[in-house]
Backbone as CSV, one residue per row, in Angstrom:
resi,resn,N_x,N_y,N_z,CA_x,CA_y,CA_z,C_x,C_y,C_z
1,MET,0.849,-1.188,0.000,0.000,0.000,0.000,0.886,1.240,0.000
2,ALA,0.521,2.272,-0.821,1.328,3.486,-0.931,1.378,4.213,0.405
3,THR,2.453,4.965,0.600,2.656,5.685,1.857,1.778,6.924,1.924
4,VAL,1.152,7.172,3.098,0.350,8.376,3.298,1.260,9.598,3.326
5,ASN,0.862,10.664,2.643,1.638,11.885,2.578,1.489,12.627,3.904
6,SER,2.529,12.632,4.711,2.450,13.235,6.041,2.410,14.754,5.992
7,THR,2.814,15.337,4.870,2.806,16.802,4.792,1.412,17.316,4.495
8,THR,0.578,16.468,3.843,-0.764,16.903,3.491,-1.736,16.672,4.621
9,GLY,-1.689,15.459,5.256,-2.596,15.148,6.347,-2.137,15.809,7.625
10,SER,-3.076,16.271,8.425,-2.745,16.903,9.695,-2.275,15.870,10.697
11,PRO,-1.474,16.270,11.733,-1.042,15.330,12.776,-2.209,14.664,13.458
12,THR,-3.318,15.406,13.622,-4.487,14.825,14.282,-5.056,13.683,13.462
13,THR,-5.121,13.867,12.142,-5.643,12.819,11.262,-4.780,11.574,11.320
14,ILE,-3.455,11.776,11.264,-2.525,10.643,11.310,-2.631,9.916,12.640
15,ASN,-2.679,10.629,13.730,-2.769,10.011,15.057,-4.061,9.213,15.212
16,ASN,-5.160,9.796,14.690,-6.433,9.081,14.773,-6.395,7.790,13.974
17,LEU,-5.742,7.863,12.800,-5.610,6.681,11.964,-4.816,5.600,12.671
18,MET,-3.674,5.952,13.265,-2.840,4.975,13.949,-3.580,4.374,15.132
19,SER,-4.353,5.201,15.826,-5.126,4.716,16.958,-6.155,3.690,16.504
20,THR,-6.796,3.984,15.357,-7.805,3.058,14.817,-7.175,1.739,14.401
21,MET,-6.015,1.798,13.772,-5.361,0.597,13.263,-4.817,-0.275,14.374
22,ASN,-4.444,0.319,15.518,-3.806,-0.430,16.596,-4.780,-0.878,17.678
23,THR,-6.032,-0.481,17.563,-7.018,-0.864,18.572,-7.380,-2.324,18.394
24,GLN,-7.396,-3.090,19.501,-7.743,-4.502,19.462,-8.868,-4.757,20.441
25,LYS,-10.012,-5.204,19.931,-11.148,-5.474,20.784,-11.030,-6.860,21.388
26,ALA,-11.249,-6.952,22.702,-11.156,-8.235,23.404,-12.302,-9.131,22.969
27,GLY,-11.993,-10.413,22.807,-13.023,-11.398,22.517,-13.525,-11.378,21.091
28,THR,-12.816,-10.741,20.166,-13.246,-10.688,18.783,-12.687,-11.884,18.040
29,THR,-13.566,-12.734,17.534,-13.140,-13.929,16.824,-14.043,-14.176,15.633
30,GLY,-13.670,-15.165,14.803,-14.522,-15.620,13.716,-14.859,-14.518,12.735
31,THR,-16.170,-14.400,12.443,-16.645,-13.415,11.460,-16.316,-12.001,11.895
32,ASP,-16.401,-11.713,13.199,-16.078,-10.373,13.706,-14.635,-10.015,13.399
33,SER,-13.745,-10.998,13.486,-12.331,-10.751,13.206,-12.127,-10.379,11.740
34,VAL,-12.807,-11.110,10.836,-12.696,-10.812,9.409,-13.223,-9.414,9.117
35,LYS,-14.367,-9.057,9.702,-14.955,-7.735,9.501,-14.042,-6.647,10.044
36,ALA,-13.415,-6.902,11.200,-12.523,-5.910,11.793,-11.325,-5.648,10.887
37,ASP,-10.771,-6.730,10.319,-9.630,-6.569,9.409,-10.043,-5.782,8.167
38,THR,-11.243,-6.065,7.656,-11.740,-5.353,6.475,-11.934,-3.869,6.776
39,ASP,-12.526,-3.576,7.942,-12.750,-2.181,8.337,-11.434,-1.421,8.465
40,LYS,-10.434,-2.063,9.057,-9.130,-1.415,9.209,-8.525,-1.100,7.839
41,PHE,-8.634,-2.082,6.930,-8.065,-1.898,5.598,-8.746,-0.739,4.882
42,MET,-10.087,-0.703,4.953,-10.817,0.352,4.265,-10.550,1.709,4.893
43,THR,-10.402,1.753,6.210,-10.077,3.013,6.882,-8.731,3.543,6.401
44,LEU,-7.754,2.654,6.320,-6.430,3.052,5.852,-6.473,3.509,4.393
45,LEU,-7.250,2.781,3.561,-7.330,3.123,2.147,-7.994,4.491,1.939
46,VAL,-9.111,4.730,2.651,-9.817,6.007,2.527,-8.934,7.154,3.004
47,THR,-8.247,6.950,4.128,-7.362,7.991,4.656,-6.226,8.273,3.685
48,GLN,-5.744,7.228,3.051,-4.673,7.405,2.062,-5.157,8.243,0.885
49,LEU,-6.389,7.954,0.417,-6.945,8.716,-0.703,-7.148,10.180,-0.331
50,GLN,-7.568,10.423,0.912,-7.802,11.791,1.363,-6.504,12.578,1.500
51,ASN,-5.400,11.892,1.755,-4.136,12.571,2.024,-3.091,12.361,0.928
52,GLN,-3.517,11.838,-0.208,-2.545,11.600,-1.269,-2.130,12.924,-1.929
53,ASP,-1.020,12.892,-2.570,-0.498,14.061,-3.286,-1.353,14.284,-4.536
54,PRO,-2.075,15.390,-4.644,-2.931,15.619,-5.814,-2.145,15.691,-7.115
55,MET,-0.847,15.964,-7.011,-0.013,16.018,-8.216,0.471,14.627,-8.620
56,ASN,0.330,13.672,-7.710,0.771,12.304,-8.006,-0.203,11.316,-7.367
57,PRO,-1.455,11.316,-7.824,-2.478,10.470,-7.191,-2.239,8.979,-7.479
58,MET,-2.865,8.169,-6.682,-2.761,6.718,-6.856,-3.517,6.314,-8.111
59,ASP,-2.898,5.513,-8.967,-3.564,5.133,-10.208,-4.440,3.893,-9.991
60,ASN,-5.149,3.521,-11.050,-6.103,2.420,-10.952,-5.443,1.087,-10.618
61,SER,-4.223,0.894,-11.158,-3.533,-0.378,-10.903,-3.197,-0.531,-9.433
62,GLN,-2.818,0.580,-8.783,-2.540,0.530,-7.351,-3.801,0.210,-6.563
63,MET,-4.917,0.844,-6.948,-6.184,0.587,-6.277,-6.582,-0.876,-6.425
64,THR,-6.466,-1.391,-7.649,-6.828,-2.785,-7.910,-5.944,-3.744,-7.108
65,SER,-4.654,-3.431,-7.051,-3.720,-4.272,-6.299,-4.069,-4.317,-4.822
66,GLN,-4.416,-3.161,-4.272,-4.734,-3.098,-2.845,-6.048,-3.801,-2.527
67,LEU,-7.027,-3.687,-3.418,-8.293,-4.400,-3.218,-8.077,-5.913,-3.308
68,ALA,-7.165,-6.326,-4.201,-6.845,-7.752,-4.311,-6.187,-8.251,-3.022
69,GLN,-5.333,-7.405,-2.437,-4.715,-7.771,-1.160,-5.770,-7.931,-0.074
70,LEU,-6.768,-7.052,-0.109,-7.846,-7.132,0.872,-8.592,-8.462,0.734
71,GLN,-8.893,-8.848,-0.504,-9.600,-10.098,-0.739,-8.776,-11.298,-0.283
72,THR,-7.458,-11.228,-0.502,-6.578,-12.319,-0.085,-6.578,-12.471,1.430
73,VAL,-6.414,-11.351,2.131,-6.401,-11.384,3.597,-7.727,-11.891,4.142
74,THR,-8.829,-11.399,3.566,-10.158,-11.831,4.010,-10.352,-13.328,3.778
75,GLY,-9.910,-13.807,2.610,-10.038,-15.236,2.297,-9.234,-16.107,3.246
76,VAL,-8.014,-15.680,3.571,-7.172,-16.439,4.495,-7.801,-16.503,5.886
77,ASN,-8.352,-15.366,6.336,-9.000,-15.332,7.646,-10.212,-16.256,7.692
78,LYS,-11.009,-16.249,6.616,-12.176,-17.128,6.568,-11.742,-18.597,6.545
79,LEU,-10.656,-18.890,5.830,-10.141,-20.257,5.780,-9.676,-20.714,7.158
80,ASN,-9.002,-19.820,7.879,-8.562,-20.151,9.239,-9.751,-20.450,10.142
81,ASP,-10.808,-19.652,10.010,-12.013,-19.882,10.816,-12.621,-21.247,10.503
82,THR,-12.641,-21.588,9.198,-13.197,-22.880,8.788,-12.379,-24.037,9.335
83,LEU,-11.046,-23.902,9.281,-10.170,-24.954,9.795,-10.327,-25.126,11.292
84,GLU,-10.476,-24.031,12.019,-10.683,-24.113,13.467,-11.998,-24.817,13.784
85,SER,-13.026,-24.535,12.981,-14.315,-25.188,13.176,-14.214,-26.684,12.913
86,LEU,-13.505,-27.065,11.831,-13.322,-28.476,11.508,-12.501,-29.181,12.578
87,LYS,-11.502,-28.488,13.123,-10.672,-29.060,14.177,-11.498,-29.359,15.420
88,ALA,-12.357,-28.410,15.803,-13.209,-28.605,16.971,-14.176,-29.757,16.756
89,SER,-14.717,-29.856,15.527,-15.643,-30.945,15.207,-14.933,-32.297,15.256
90,TYR,-13.695,-32.344,14.732,-12.921,-33.591,14.748,-12.604,-34.021,16.175
91,GLN,-12.208,-33.068,17.021,-11.885,-33.394,18.400,-13.098,-33.929,19.143
92,SER,-14.264,-33.343,18.859,-15.490,-33.825,19.486,-15.809,-35.242,19.040
93,SER,-15.656,-35.508,17.736,-15.911,-36.839,17.194,-14.930,-37.860,17.760
94,GLU,-13.661,-37.445,17.887,-12.637,-38.340,18.424,-12.926,-38.684,19.877
95,SER,-13.420,-37.721,20.645,-13.753,-37.956,22.051,-14.870,-38.982,22.182
96,ILE,-15.890,-38.845,21.334,-17.002,-39.797,21.364,-16.521,-41.196,20.994
97,SER,-15.685,-41.301,19.957,-15.152,-42.602,19.535,-14.313,-43.228,20.635
98,ALA,-13.534,-42.399,21.325,-12.654,-42.906,22.382,-13.452,-43.466,23.555
99,THR,-14.497,-42.771,23.970,-15.290,-43.247,25.106,-15.978,-44.571,24.780
100,ASN,-16.273,-44.806,23.502,-16.886,-46.073,23.108,-15.923,-47.247,23.226
101,LEU,-14.625,-46.962,23.383,-13.624,-48.031,23.499,-13.419,-48.499,24.941
102,ILE,-13.996,-47.792,25.909,-13.810,-48.178,27.316,-14.313,-49.604,27.528
103,GLY,-13.449,-50.429,28.110,-13.784,-51.826,28.356,-13.384,-52.764,27.233
104,HIS,-12.961,-52.209,26.103,-12.552,-53.048,24.970,-11.054,-53.350,25.026
105,GLY,-10.678,-54.493,24.448,-9.276,-54.845,24.330,-8.678,-54.231,23.079
106,VAL,-7.417,-53.828,23.164,-6.740,-53.216,22.020,-5.323,-53.770,21.909
107,LEU,-4.785,-53.699,20.712,-3.390,-54.029,20.468,-2.620,-52.743,20.232
108,VAL,-1.557,-52.528,21.009,-0.683,-51.364,20.855,0.755,-51.857,20.801
109,GLU,1.633,-51.008,20.305,3.029,-51.416,20.176,3.627,-51.752,21.543
110,GLY,4.307,-52.903,21.633,4.909,-53.334,22.889,5.483,-54.736,22.750
111,ASP,6.159,-55.197,23.791,6.809,-56.507,23.733,6.421,-57.401,24.904
112,GLY,5.306,-57.104,25.547,4.879,-57.905,26.685,3.631,-58.715,26.375
113,VAL,3.535,-59.884,26.999,2.341,-60.709,26.860,2.043,-61.322,28.228
114,ALA,0.803,-61.168,28.684,0.382,-61.697,29.980,-0.330,-63.026,29.771
115,LEU,0.086,-64.039,30.532,-0.536,-65.359,30.466,-1.449,-65.525,31.670
116,SER,-2.717,-65.810,31.396,-3.699,-66.004,32.467,-4.585,-67.189,32.115
117,SER,-4.593,-68.191,33.016,-5.373,-69.417,32.777,-5.013,-70.033,31.432
118,SER,-3.713,-70.060,31.166,-3.171,-70.649,29.929,-3.666,-69.940,28.672
119,LYS,-3.947,-68.648,28.789,-4.383,-67.881,27.632,-3.652,-66.537,27.598
120,GLY,-3.174,-66.194,26.437,-2.503,-64.912,26.252,-2.771,-64.377,24.855
121,ILE,-2.729,-63.062,24.705,-2.961,-62.429,23.400,-1.796,-61.500,23.091
122,LEU,-1.317,-61.565,21.882,-0.266,-60.676,21.399,-0.502,-60.407,19.921
123,GLY,0.397,-59.703,19.285,0.204,-59.420,17.872,1.495,-59.034,17.176
124,VAL,1.426,-58.997,15.864,2.567,-58.647,15.018,2.091,-57.646,13.966
125,GLU,2.910,-56.632,13.717,2.621,-55.678,12.648,3.763,-55.704,11.643
126,LEU,3.430,-55.947,10.379,4.430,-56.023,9.314,4.238,-54.868,8.347
127,GLY,5.333,-54.184,8.041,5.272,-53.082,7.094,5.236,-53.546,5.653
128,SER,5.622,-54.796,5.408,5.608,-55.362,4.051,5.432,-56.870,4.150
129,ASP,5.141,-57.496,3.024,4.953,-58.954,3.007,6.235,-59.661,3.438
130,ALA,6.061,-60.793,4.131,7.213,-61.553,4.622,7.114,-63.012,4.190
131,ASP,8.274,-63.601,3.902,8.322,-65.032,3.567,8.265,-65.896,4.820
132,ALA,8.782,-65.362,5.916,8.800,-66.115,7.170,8.753,-65.147,8.343
133,VAL,7.914,-65.464,9.328,7.778,-64.648,10.536,7.927,-65.563,11.748
134,GLN,8.708,-65.109,12.715,8.942,-65.921,13.910,8.771,-65.061,15.170
135,VAL,8.083,-65.616,16.158,7.888,-64.963,17.445,8.554,-65.814,18.516
136,VAL,9.428,-65.193,19.304,10.144,-65.899,20.376,9.687,-65.322,21.710
137,ILE,9.149,-66.188,22.587,8.640,-65.764,23.886,9.620,-66.196,24.970
138,THR,9.937,-65.269,25.869,10.891,-65.547,26.941,10.255,-65.272,28.300
139,ASP,10.804,-65.931,29.343,10.289,-65.713,30.697,11.010,-64.547,31.370
140,SER,10.748,-64.337,32.649,11.321,-63.204,33.378,12.840,-63.268,33.475
141,LYS,13.421,-64.466,33.284,14.866,-64.647,33.349,15.519,-64.554,31.972
142,GLY,14.710,-64.297,30.942,15.248,-64.198,29.593,15.387,-65.527,28.891
143,LYS,14.874,-66.605,29.486,14.961,-67.939,28.886,13.837,-68.119,27.870
144,THR,14.185,-68.637,26.701,13.188,-68.893,25.670,12.281,-70.049,26.097
145,VAL,10.986,-69.791,26.118,10.026,-70.819,26.530,9.191,-71.329,25.362
146,GLN,9.043,-70.499,24.325,8.309,-70.971,23.158,8.685,-70.172,21.932
147,THR,8.783,-70.891,20.805,9.055,-70.262,19.513,7.883,-70.553,18.588
148,MET,7.308,-69.502,18.029,6.158,-69.642,17.141,6.580,-69.294,15.712
149,ASP,6.561,-70.281,14.822,6.862,-70.052,13.408,5.551,-69.822,12.668
150,LEU,5.378,-68.618,12.158,4.113,-68.227,11.530,4.120,-68.366,10.015
151,GLY,5.271,-68.710,9.434,5.350,-68.872,7.997,5.233,-67.544,7.257
152,ALA,4.757,-67.600,6.020,4.614,-66.391,5.199,3.380,-65.609,5.649
153,GLN,3.515,-64.292,5.701,2.417,-63.431,6.138,2.369,-62.168,5.285
154,LYS,1.152,-61.650,5.083,0.969,-60.409,4.350,1.218,-59.209,5.261
155,ALA,1.501,-58.075,4.667,1.703,-56.852,5.438,0.417,-56.494,6.174
156,GLY,0.595,-55.932,7.380,-0.567,-55.539,8.172,-0.447,-56.031,9.601
157,VAL,-1.590,-56.035,10.304,-1.634,-56.434,11.715,-2.151,-57.858,11.828
158,LEU,-1.431,-58.677,12.587,-1.801,-60.077,12.782,-1.946,-60.365,14.274
159,PRO,-3.176,-60.511,14.786,-3.353,-60.873,16.206,-3.086,-62.355,16.414
160,LEU,-2.530,-62.688,17.574,-2.172,-64.068,17.873,-2.681,-64.471,19.253
161,ALA,-3.119,-65.716,19.362,-3.509,-66.287,20.652,-2.408,-67.246,21.099
162,TRP,-2.051,-67.200,22.368,-0.981,-68.044,22.929,-1.577,-68.935,24.009
163,ASP,-1.325,-70.234,23.901,-1.894,-71.192,24.848,-0.992,-71.496,26.038
164,GLY,0.206,-70.896,26.046,1.100,-71.094,27.183,1.803,-72.435,27.220
165,VAL,1.699,-73.210,26.152,2.382,-74.510,26.097,3.814,-74.279,25.615
166,PRO,4.820,-74.636,26.417,6.215,-74.377,26.033,6.714,-75.348,24.972
167,ASP,7.892,-75.027,24.416,8.499,-75.915,23.419,8.780,-77.293,24.009
168,ALA,9.219,-77.315,25.285,9.445,-78.598,25.971,8.075,-79.135,26.372
169,ASN,7.428,-79.823,25.441,6.033,-80.225,25.594,5.899,-81.436,26.518
170,ASN,5.974,-81.165,27.825,5.810,-82.234,28.802,4.329,-82.520,29.031
171,LEU,4.015,-83.744,29.419,2.638,-84.134,29.659,2.417,-84.401,31.143
172,ASP,1.213,-84.083,31.629,0.903,-84.368,33.015,0.410,-85.803,33.158
173,SER,-0.062,-86.166,34.349,-0.496,-87.539,34.604,-1.710,-87.936,33.775
174,ASN,-2.432,-86.934,33.280,-3.604,-87.209,32.445,-3.280,-87.176,30.960
175,GLY,-2.010,-87.028,30.657,-1.587,-87.002,29.263,-1.813,-85.688,28.563
176,LYS,-2.083,-84.614,29.323,-2.288,-83.292,28.748,-1.011,-82.461,28.846
177,PRO,-0.784,-81.553,27.885,0.431,-80.725,27.925,0.474,-79.871,29.188
178,VAL,1.670,-79.747,29.761,1.871,-78.900,30.937,2.088,-77.468,30.457
179,THR,1.266,-76.552,30.927,1.387,-75.158,30.502,2.267,-74.369,31.470
180,LEU,2.724,-73.243,30.997,3.555,-72.366,31.816,2.719,-71.692,32.899
181,ALA,3.405,-71.228,33.933,2.714,-70.532,35.025,2.178,-69.185,34.544
182,ASP,1.053,-68.786,35.093,0.513,-67.463,34.771,1.504,-66.379,35.153
183,GLY,1.523,-65.311,34.396,2.438,-64.203,34.681,2.744,-63.396,33.441
184,ASN,3.719,-62.537,33.535,4.110,-61.656,32.431,5.352,-62.190,31.727
185,TYR,5.295,-62.230,30.410,6.389,-62.712,29.587,6.746,-61.638,28.549
186,LYS,7.892,-61.831,27.913,8.345,-60.929,26.862,8.421,-61.696,25.539
187,PHE,8.373,-60.959,24.436,8.513,-61.623,23.136,9.201,-60.694,22.140
188,THR,9.822,-61.295,21.155,10.452,-60.557,20.051,9.927,-61.126,18.731
189,VAL,9.940,-60.275,17.699,9.443,-60.681,16.386,10.523,-60.443,15.339
190,THR,10.743,-61.428,14.495,11.656,-61.274,13.360,10.931,-61.721,12.097
191,ALA,11.282,-61.111,10.975,10.662,-61.471,9.699,11.679,-61.317,8.584
192,THR,11.573,-62.175,7.594,12.498,-62.123,6.457,11.725,-62.204,5.144
193,ALA,12.351,-61.687,4.100,11.805,-61.780,2.740,12.986,-61.878,1.790
194,GLY,12.988,-62.897,0.960,14.105,-63.095,0.048,15.419,-63.334,0.775
195,GLY,15.346,-63.889,1.971,16.553,-64.166,2.743,17.098,-62.968,3.493
196,GLN,16.422,-61.824,3.398,16.873,-60.609,4.072,15.914,-60.238,5.205
197,ALA,16.510,-59.780,6.330,15.687,-59.361,7.463,14.904,-58.102,7.105
198,LEU,13.641,-58.064,7.477,12.780,-56.928,7.175,12.813,-55.897,8.298
199,THR,12.706,-54.644,7.897,12.516,-53.578,8.876,11.016,-53.288,8.957
200,GLY,10.622,-52.439,9.867,9.199,-52.143,9.987,8.405,-53.280,10.583
201,VAL,9.088,-54.124,11.364,8.434,-55.245,12.048,8.253,-54.871,13.510
202,LYS,7.022,-54.907,14.003,6.737,-54.489,15.376,5.956,-55.557,16.133
203,GLY,6.253,-55.654,17.411,5.459,-56.498,18.284,4.310,-55.684,18.855
204,LEU,3.169,-56.325,19.037,1.994,-55.657,19.586,1.529,-56.394,20.839
205,GLN,1.293,-55.641,21.903,0.820,-56.251,23.134,-0.639,-55.898,23.393
206,PHE,-1.303,-56.812,24.085,-2.718,-56.648,24.370,-2.912,-55.846,25.649
207,ASP,-3.902,-54.952,25.622,-4.262,-54.185,26.816,-5.739,-53.832,26.695
208,SER,-6.318,-53.317,27.753,-7.723,-52.925,27.726,-7.845,-51.448,28.081
209,VAL,-8.853,-50.796,27.517,-9.073,-49.367,27.755,-9.838,-49.206,29.065
210,ALA,-9.181,-48.609,30.073,-9.800,-48.430,31.387,-10.584,-47.123,31.459
211,SER,-10.049,-46.070,30.848,-10.712,-44.768,30.881,-10.166,-43.903,29.752
212,VAL,-10.781,-42.738,29.594,-10.395,-41.819,28.522,-10.213,-40.419,29.099
213,THR,-9.153,-39.745,28.673,-8.906,-38.362,29.082,-9.126,-37.453,27.878
214,THR,-10.004,-36.469,28.032,-10.292,-35.536,26.941,-10.043,-34.104,27.401
215,GLY,-9.964,-33.207,26.437,-9.847,-31.785,26.754,-8.443,-31.301,27.031
216,GLY,-7.445,-32.177,27.010,-6.067,-31.749,27.248,-5.442,-31.141,26.004
217,THR,-4.289,-30.500,26.189,-3.588,-29.896,25.055,-3.041,-30.942,24.095
218,ASP,-2.865,-32.178,24.584,-2.332,-33.249,23.740,-3.432,-34.041,23.056
219,GLY,-4.689,-33.615,23.191,-5.787,-34.327,22.559,-6.322,-35.453,23.431
220,VAL,-7.084,-36.341,22.796,-7.722,-37.450,23.510,-6.686,-38.519,23.836
221,LYS,-6.737,-39.015,25.070,-5.827,-40.061,25.517,-6.624,-41.261,26.023
222,LEU,-6.171,-42.467,25.642,-6.732,-43.703,26.167,-5.828,-44.175,27.298
223,ASN,-6.403,-44.449,28.453,-5.623,-44.893,29.607,-5.681,-46.418,29.723
224,LEU,-4.518,-47.057,29.527,-4.414,-48.513,29.568,-3.699,-48.941,30.847
225,PRO,-4.192,-49.972,31.532,-3.589,-50.409,32.794,-2.098,-50.724,32.706
226,SER,-1.672,-51.379,31.633,-0.266,-51.786,31.513,0.580,-50.766,30.773
227,LYS,0.057,-50.229,29.695,0.839,-49.358,28.821,0.795,-47.901,29.249
228,GLY,-0.239,-47.501,29.979,-0.386,-46.098,30.347,-1.210,-45.346,29.327
229,ALA,-0.984,-44.045,29.196,-1.759,-43.201,28.288,-1.221,-43.308,26.860
230,VAL,-2.120,-43.568,25.903,-1.755,-43.630,24.496,-2.782,-42.824,23.700
231,THR,-2.449,-42.510,22.453,-3.370,-41.793,21.588,-4.195,-42.792,20.770
232,MET,-5.217,-42.278,20.116,-6.031,-43.123,19.241,-5.176,-43.704,18.118
233,ALA,-4.213,-42.933,17.641,-3.357,-43.386,16.543,-2.467,-44.553,16.966
234,ASP,-2.211,-44.699,18.275,-1.361,-45.788,18.766,-2.070,-47.131,18.734
235,VAL,-3.378,-47.117,18.649,-4.152,-48.366,18.642,-4.078,-48.974,17.236
236,LYS,-3.528,-50.185,17.154,-3.376,-50.859,15.871,-4.590,-51.708,15.519
237,GLN,-5.249,-52.242,16.574,-6.450,-53.036,16.321,-7.278,-53.101,17.598
238,VAL,-8.602,-53.062,17.431,-9.528,-53.209,18.555,-10.082,-54.627,18.512
239,LEU,-10.001,-55.321,19.644,-10.431,-56.716,19.700,-11.751,-56.840,20.447
């Protein structure tokens, strides 16, 4: 925007203009904010026209350029308002979805598996197809208790059920396999394709959603008994 001619406009006019441009009304948002910006622009433009050098007035191209700038600023402000509205709507929708998960089991990234009554749940996430996938489960002392060969698997999330029967398949007096004691175990996942180890291979542990935290600066959080607070994006599968 062209500079106001300070020799033509009186000090009072200039001071009033600066006061108008620098005034900020508390609590002005949304449509009011766009209107306020437009009013400021038009006030400055009118004052400029009133105080321009009559021997060198602003030409039509300058006027057109400044009006185009006004439209650009107004459009950006309206876009920001729309994005803020969409953000609020998304957060509300995410909160509702999160509360519906309370009491449900989920798979999240981790390397732990809990065995209870000879039953355990874990999972594997593959970033690409694999020719061979292997899961190795170890006890609290780091001793391997079971190796699960899953063969070829497609990319994606694969939930697994574990019966707690160790590799050393001993039988009890009734001829049934002896299972491991209930408790917490660890596991690792490896995968290969074309004889090469794959990256992007993750272990997934089972947990349940105990509660949900909303309204924080970090967004919606799912509170899991074992894993702690996680985001919706951390959930790989709902069981």
